Structures are given as C-alpha cells and as structure tokens.
C-alpha positions in Angstrom: 10.2 7.7 -14.0 10.3 5.7 -10.8 7.3 5.1 -8.7 6.5 3.7 -5.3 3.8 1.1 -4.3 2.8 1.7 -0.7 0.6 -0.7 1.4 -0.7 0.4 4.8 -2.5 -2.1 7.1 -3.7 -2.1 10.6 -1.4 -3.7 13.1 -2.3 -7.4 13.6 -3.2 -6.9 17.2 -6.0 -4.5 16.4 -9.5 -5.5 15.5 -10.3 -4.8 11.8 -14.0 -4.0 11.9 -14.2 -3.3 8.2 -12.4 -6.6 7.4 -14.8 -8.4 9.7 -17.8 -7.0 7.8 -16.4 -8.1 4.5 -15.5 -11.5 5.9 -19.1 -12.0 7.2 -20.5 -10.9 3.8 -18.4 -13.3 2.0 -19.4 -16.1 4.3 -23.0 -15.3 3.8 -22.5 -15.5 0.1 -21.3 -19.1 0.5 -17.5 -18.6 0.5 -17.0 -20.7 3.7 -13.2 -21.1 3.1 -12.6 -17.4 4.0 -10.9 -17.4 7.4 -9.9 -13.8 7.9 -10.1 -10.5 6.0 -7.9 -7.5 6.7 -8.6 -4.2 4.9 -5.8 -1.7 4.1 -4.8 1.2 1.9 -2.8 0.9 -1.3 -1.1 3.9 -2.9 0.9 4.3 -6.0 3.1 7.4 -6.2 5.0 8.6 -9.2 8.4 10.1 -8.2 10.9 12.4 -9.8 14.4 10.9 -10.3 16.8 11.6 -7.5 18.8 10.2 -4.7 17.4 8.9 -1.4 14.0 8.0 -2.8 13.7 5.2 -0.2 14.4 7.6 2.6 11.9 10.2 1.3 9.1 7.6 0.9 9.8 6.3 4.4 9.6 9.8 5.7 6.3 10.5 3.9 4.8 7.3 5.4 6.0 8.1 8.9 4.8 11.7 8.8 1.5 11.5 6.8 0.5 8.3 5.0 0.4 5.9 7.9 -0.4 6.2 11.6 2.5 4.5 13.3 0.5 3.9 16.5 -2.1 1.6 14.8 -0.7 0.9 11.3 2.2 -0.9 9.6 3.4 -0.1 6.1 5.8 -1.3 3.5 6.7 0.0 0.1 8.7 -0.8 -3.0 10.4 1.6 -5.4 10.2 0.5 -9.0 12.4 1.4 -12.0 12.8 -0.2 -15.4 16.2 -1.4 -16.7 17.1 2.2 -17.6 16.5 3.4 -14.1 13.1 4.8 -15.1 9.7 3.4 -15.6 6.1 4.4 -16.2 3.9 2.6 -13.6 1.0 0.6 -15.0 -2.2 2.6 -14.6 -0.6 6.0 -14.6 -0.2 8.1 -17.7 3.3 8.7 -19.1 3.9 12.4 -18.4 7.2 12.7 -20.2 
C-alpha cells in the first residue's frame, strides 16, 4: 500500500517563535553550535492504490493540511518494488 510523507513548514520570511524558544533552550543547555531552529509538521498518510496520488495529496495539502499564505510544504509518495509498501511505523492493514 502506498503512503505519503508530508512536511509543512513556515515560510522562511516569517518569524518562527516556537523554533526560537527551542533554539534558546538548546543554547542554554550548552549547545552553542545551534544557529537556527525551525519547527514544522510531519504527517505520514497511508493511501489506497490508484491513479493521480500525487495530484490528490497536493490537493489535500492546498485545501487543508497547509496554509499557503504562511506555510510551504513538500511530500513524497512511497511504494515498494511491487508498487505497494507498508510504511514504517504504521500497521499492515492487509
């Protein structure tokens, strides 16, 4: 069964307040090599076989999963050699 890995992040021109808090915490713990932290969302979506999976995932991102005004996203569709695949971390439902 194919699956999509989707990553949504704030656009680079926007201040990432949550990332700044994490960066400051890491610096206070002694990790002085941390120069910048950006926080985002990661989603893994199991999909039914079919055509136009890329188009459908893009549409889902545009309509619901990402806010195009303030966020960017990218995704990958994964399949094994047989055109299927059970994603790591998700149970095989077949």
